N, CA, C and O atoms as a DFTB+ gen file, in Angstrom:
332 C
 N C O
     1  1      -8.663      -2.240      12.599
     2  2      -8.529      -1.326      13.584
     3  2      -9.285      -1.536      14.728
     4  3     -10.270      -2.263      14.603
     5  1      -8.975      -0.931      16.110
     6  2      -9.751      -1.196      17.021
     7  2      -9.749       0.039      17.975
     8  3      -8.797       0.809      18.099
     9  1     -10.879       0.122      18.597
    10  2     -11.196       1.102      19.675
    11  2     -10.581       0.685      20.867
    12  3     -11.044      -0.366      21.309
    13  1      -9.495       1.297      21.647
    14  2      -8.947       0.858      22.871
    15  2      -9.356       1.991      23.930
    16  3      -9.821       3.063      23.541
    17  1      -9.168       1.709      25.243
    18  2      -9.512       3.037      25.936
    19  2      -8.633       4.106      25.843
    20  3      -8.857       5.101      26.533
    21  1      -7.477       4.063      24.959
    22  2      -6.527       5.218      24.627
    23  2      -6.918       5.738      23.370
    24  3      -6.409       6.760      22.909
    25  1      -7.872       5.031      22.744
    26  2      -8.312       5.884      21.285
    27  2      -8.363       4.735      20.464
    28  3      -8.374       3.552      20.807
    29  1      -8.397       5.331      19.123
    30  2      -8.380       4.203      17.979
    31  2      -6.953       3.944      17.572
    32  3      -6.087       4.809      17.442
    33  1      -6.809       2.598      17.378
    34  2      -5.262       2.068      16.745
    35  2      -5.516       1.227      15.594
    36  3      -6.430       0.408      15.496
    37  1      -4.570       1.516      14.674
    38  2      -4.523       0.314      13.740
    39  2      -4.056      -1.069      14.231
    40  3      -3.088      -1.060      14.991
    41  1      -4.516      -2.065      13.961
    42  2      -4.243      -3.283      14.391
    43  2      -4.174      -4.490      13.277
    44  3      -5.040      -5.360      13.194
    45  1      -3.148      -4.421      12.529
    46  2      -3.045      -5.416      11.508
    47  2      -3.284      -6.988      11.986
    48  3      -3.904      -7.778      11.275
    49  1      -2.792      -7.301      13.106
    50  2      -2.905      -8.531      13.717
    51  2      -4.354      -8.883      13.985
    52  3      -4.690     -10.064      13.908
    53  1      -5.207      -7.977      14.282
    54  2      -6.497      -8.267      14.494
    55  2      -6.600      -8.869      15.989
    56  3      -7.613      -9.496      16.298
    57  1      -5.589      -8.684      16.885
    58  2      -5.728      -9.348      18.102
    59  2      -5.751      -8.620      19.374
    60  3      -5.886      -9.171      20.466
    61  1      -5.605      -7.286      19.177
    62  2      -5.689      -6.244      20.210
    63  2      -7.227      -6.445      20.822
    64  3      -8.157      -6.704      20.058
    65  1      -7.429      -6.300      22.310
    66  2      -8.689      -6.122      22.709
    67  2      -9.426      -4.884      22.585
    68  3      -8.811      -3.819      22.638
    69  1     -10.631      -4.911      22.431
    70  2     -11.438      -3.831      22.102
    71  2     -12.470      -3.958      20.901
    72  3     -12.633      -4.989      20.248
    73  1     -13.076      -2.880      20.724
    74  2     -14.155      -3.026      19.630
    75  2     -13.411      -2.756      18.244
    76  3     -12.642      -1.802      18.128
    77  1     -13.648      -3.541      17.316
    78  2     -12.725      -3.833      16.145
    79  2     -13.502      -3.401      14.735
    80  3     -14.708      -3.578      14.561
    81  1     -12.770      -2.915      13.942
    82  2     -13.488      -2.739      12.556
    83  2     -12.514      -3.167      11.374
    84  3     -11.375      -2.707      11.446
    85  1     -12.816      -3.989      10.296
    86  2     -11.925      -4.210       9.364
    87  2     -12.140      -3.371       8.127
    88  3     -13.239      -3.036       7.686
    89  1     -10.995      -3.080       7.635
    90  2     -11.010      -2.209       6.325
    91  2     -10.068      -2.886       5.322
    92  3      -9.081      -3.544       5.649
    93  1     -10.459      -2.667       4.120
    94  2      -9.476      -3.349       2.980
    95  2      -8.429      -2.536       3.176
    96  3      -8.511      -1.379       3.587
    97  1      -7.139      -3.285       2.806
    98  2      -5.762      -2.428       2.895
    99  2      -5.302      -1.712       1.795
   100  3      -4.239      -1.987       1.237
   101  1      -6.230      -0.579       1.363
   102  2      -6.021       0.281       0.248
   103  2      -6.674       1.643       0.796
   104  3      -7.594       1.752       1.608
   105  1      -5.884       2.750       0.072
   106  2      -6.290       4.016       0.349
   107  2      -7.963       4.311       0.087
   108  3      -8.620       4.893       0.951
   109  1      -8.548       3.868      -1.140
   110  2      -9.650       3.875      -1.464
   111  2     -10.822       3.644      -0.428
   112  3     -11.769       4.407      -0.233
   113  1     -10.564       2.417       0.208
   114  2     -11.472       1.935       1.182
   115  2     -11.212       2.794       2.539
   116  3     -12.192       3.065       3.232
   117  1      -9.912       3.231       2.941
   118  2      -9.701       4.056       4.299
   119  2     -10.389       5.403       3.946
   120  3     -11.014       6.033       4.800
   121  1     -10.261       5.811       2.709
   122  2     -10.857       7.292       2.448
   123  2     -12.218       7.455       2.494
   124  3     -12.722       8.511       2.875
   125  1     -12.890       6.459       2.123
   126  2     -14.235       6.212       2.150
   127  2     -14.818       5.845       3.466
   128  3     -16.019       6.027       3.666
   129  1     -14.016       5.323       4.407
   130  2     -14.427       5.017       5.814
   131  2     -14.108       6.206       6.648
   132  3     -14.829       6.367       7.633
   133  1     -13.166       7.061       6.437
   134  2     -12.770       8.292       7.122
   135  2     -13.714       9.403       6.870
   136  3     -13.991      10.207       7.760
   137  1     -14.270       9.474       5.548
   138  2     -15.079      10.533       5.196
   139  2     -16.412      10.455       5.870
   140  3     -16.925      11.441       6.399
   141  1     -16.938       9.334       5.845
   142  2     -18.378       9.249       6.396
   143  2     -18.245       8.885       7.923
   144  3     -17.160       8.911       8.504
   145  1     -19.444       8.541       8.532
   146  2     -19.557       8.153       9.893
   147  2     -19.612       6.761      10.099
   148  3     -19.945       6.393      11.226
   149  1     -19.321       5.790       9.128
   150  2     -19.560       4.552       9.191
   151  2     -18.375       3.886      10.218
   152  3     -18.667       2.968      10.985
   153  1     -17.205       4.372      10.152
   154  2     -16.317       3.896      10.901
   155  2     -16.579       4.246      12.484
   156  3     -16.478       3.451      13.419
   157  1     -16.904       5.497      12.543
   158  2     -17.255       5.891      14.086
   159  2     -18.314       5.036      14.568
   160  3     -18.328       4.667      15.742
   161  1     -19.244       4.683      13.698
   162  2     -20.620       3.883      14.077
   163  2     -20.142       2.470      14.429
   164  3     -20.520       1.911      15.459
   165  1     -19.233       1.857      13.479
   166  2     -18.776       0.479      13.699
   167  2     -17.898       0.335      14.966
   168  3     -17.867      -0.740      15.566
   169  1     -17.126       1.495      15.412
   170  2     -16.282       1.321      16.328
   171  2     -17.075       1.826      17.595
   172  3     -16.591       1.608      18.706
   173  1     -18.179       2.439      17.481
   174  2     -18.977       3.067      18.641
   175  2     -18.283       4.085      19.367
   176  3     -18.182       4.057      20.594
   177  1     -17.774       5.038      18.599
   178  2     -16.976       6.112      19.183
   179  2     -16.925       7.208      18.190
   180  3     -17.312       7.090      17.027
   181  1     -16.414       8.303      18.724
   182  2     -16.275       9.641      17.958
   183  2     -14.706       9.473      17.861
   184  3     -13.930       9.105      18.743
   185  1     -14.443       9.844      16.549
   186  2     -12.798       9.781      16.281
   187  2     -12.312      11.082      16.851
   188  3     -12.981      12.103      16.692
   189  1     -11.262      11.091      17.458
   190  2     -10.639      12.505      18.032
   191  2      -9.833      12.966      16.923
   192  3      -9.532      12.148      16.054
   193  1      -9.426      14.212      16.829
   194  2      -8.640      14.768      15.786
   195  2      -7.385      14.092      15.585
   196  3      -6.899      14.005      14.457
   197  1      -6.728      13.521      16.790
   198  2      -5.449      12.949      16.996
   199  2      -5.737      11.548      16.331
   200  3      -4.923      11.088      15.532
   201  1      -6.817      10.910      16.636
   202  2      -6.862       9.542      15.989
   203  2      -7.190       9.724      14.446
   204  3      -6.659       8.950      13.650
   205  1      -8.017      10.687      14.013
   206  2      -8.248      11.042      12.684
   207  2      -6.760      11.221      11.850
   208  3      -6.538      10.637      10.789
   209  1      -5.880      12.043      12.457
   210  2      -4.677      12.304      11.914
   211  2      -3.793      11.139      11.734
   212  3      -3.255      10.939      10.645
   213  1      -3.607      10.319      12.795
   214  2      -3.001       8.992      12.737
   215  2      -3.429       8.219      11.727
   216  3      -2.603       7.755      10.941
   217  1      -4.897       7.940      11.577
   218  2      -5.243       7.033      10.679
   219  2      -5.081       7.521       9.174
   220  3      -4.845       6.719       8.270
   221  1      -5.205       8.725       8.989
   222  2      -4.888       9.422       7.665
   223  2      -3.362       9.184       7.384
   224  3      -3.045       8.795       6.260
   225  1      -2.555       9.358       8.182
   226  2      -1.071       9.160       7.968
   227  2      -0.758       7.550       7.686
   228  3      -0.003       7.178       6.788
   229  1      -1.401       6.728       8.519
   230  2      -1.241       5.254       8.051
   231  2      -1.912       5.092       6.683
   232  3      -1.295       4.496       5.800
   233  1      -2.909       5.492       6.493
   234  2      -3.566       5.291       5.066
   235  2      -2.757       5.677       3.946
   236  3      -2.726       4.993       2.923
   237  1      -2.023       6.862       4.099
   238  2      -0.989       7.303       2.989
   239  2      -0.053       6.458       2.574
   240  3       0.467       6.621       1.470
   241  1       0.368       5.238       3.547
   242  2       1.392       4.190       3.341
   243  2       0.740       3.124       2.526
   244  3       1.512       2.367       1.938
   245  1      -0.614       2.917       2.376
   246  2      -1.194       1.853       1.744
   247  2      -1.433       2.179       0.357
   248  3      -1.519       3.351      -0.008
   249  1      -1.562       1.055      -0.553
   250  2      -1.731       1.309      -1.965
   251  2      -2.929       1.864      -2.264
   252  3      -3.893       1.570      -1.557
   253  1      -3.071       2.703      -3.288
   254  2      -4.384       3.260      -3.637
   255  2      -5.373       2.618      -3.867
   256  3      -6.423       3.037      -3.380
   257  1      -5.397       1.381      -4.685
   258  2      -6.383       0.372      -4.726
   259  2      -5.675      -0.848      -4.849
   260  3      -4.483      -0.911      -5.152
   261  1      -6.569      -2.030      -4.562
   262  2      -5.860      -3.526      -4.611
   263  2      -6.755      -4.155      -5.804
   264  3      -7.699      -3.584      -6.350
   265  1      -6.330      -5.277      -6.056
   266  2      -7.221      -6.094      -7.017
   267  2      -8.164      -7.179      -6.216
   268  3      -8.559      -8.219      -6.744
   269  1      -8.429      -6.839      -5.034
   270  2      -9.304      -7.698      -4.270
   271  2     -10.548      -6.912      -4.076
   272  3     -10.595      -5.683      -4.018
   273  1     -11.702      -7.852      -3.968
   274  2     -13.014      -7.224      -3.958
   275  2     -13.771      -7.963      -2.932
   276  3     -13.341      -9.098      -2.730
   277  1     -14.820      -7.593      -2.215
   278  2     -15.406      -8.301      -1.289
   279  2     -16.535      -9.163      -1.843
   280  3     -17.302      -8.593      -2.620
   281  1     -16.727     -10.277      -1.603
   282  2     -17.654     -10.935      -2.166
   283  2     -19.039     -10.560      -1.513
   284  3     -19.235      -9.554      -0.830
   285  1     -19.942     -11.498      -1.820
   286  2     -21.570     -11.249      -1.335
   287  2     -21.488     -11.572       0.341
   288  3     -22.298     -11.050       1.107
   289  1     -20.600     -12.334       0.737
   290  2     -20.564     -12.682       2.163
   291  2     -19.644     -11.854       2.938
   292  3     -19.402     -12.159       4.105
   293  1     -19.100     -10.810       2.378
   294  2     -18.029      -9.877       3.012
   295  2     -16.601     -10.486       2.893
   296  3     -15.684      -9.735       3.225
   297  1     -16.337     -11.513       2.545
   298  2     -15.022     -12.122       2.514
   299  2     -14.437     -11.658       1.283
   300  3     -15.009     -11.686       0.194
   301  1     -13.136     -11.181       1.525
   302  2     -12.288     -10.631       0.467
   303  2     -11.850     -11.966      -0.450
   304  3     -11.489     -13.049       0.012
   305  1     -11.967     -11.628      -1.800
   306  2     -11.428     -12.603      -2.676
   307  2     -10.880     -11.946      -3.889
   308  3     -11.199     -10.798      -4.196
   309  1     -10.049     -12.678      -4.582
   310  2      -9.311     -12.012      -5.654
   311  2     -10.198     -11.828      -6.846
   312  3     -10.992     -12.670      -7.263
   313  1      -9.984     -10.658      -7.343
   314  2     -10.612     -10.015      -8.438
   315  2      -9.967     -10.752      -9.809
   316  3      -8.839     -10.341     -10.084
   317  1     -10.429     -11.619     -10.566
   318  2      -9.970     -12.223     -11.509
   319  2     -10.373     -11.734     -12.809
   320  3      -9.985     -12.311     -13.825
   321  1     -11.102     -10.743     -12.857
   322  2     -11.720     -10.114     -14.033
   323  2     -10.736      -9.384     -14.912
   324  3     -10.880      -9.227     -16.125
   325  1      -9.549      -8.879     -14.063
   326  2      -8.568      -8.058     -14.887
   327  2      -7.431      -8.747     -15.391
   328  3      -6.536      -8.252     -16.076
   329  1      -7.548     -10.161     -14.926
   330  2      -6.342     -10.875     -15.431
   331  2      -6.476     -11.503     -16.825
   332  3      -5.528     -12.113     -17.320
């Protein structure tokens, strides 16, 4: 997602200009990010009520969890422990 002059937007391409933050594409990660202030801190902005509602709506379309886990370096890798 990215903070633009018009607010916070979901940016799956990662190419929109502005201050960005990366979240795993699952509800668990998004829920955690929206509950605390980490997302606001990363984007260096306060989420408006409209931004929060739009992000929560987008989140509902994501899978609950994925079988991907971040590695020690923050890179997403496939979790093979469940295979």
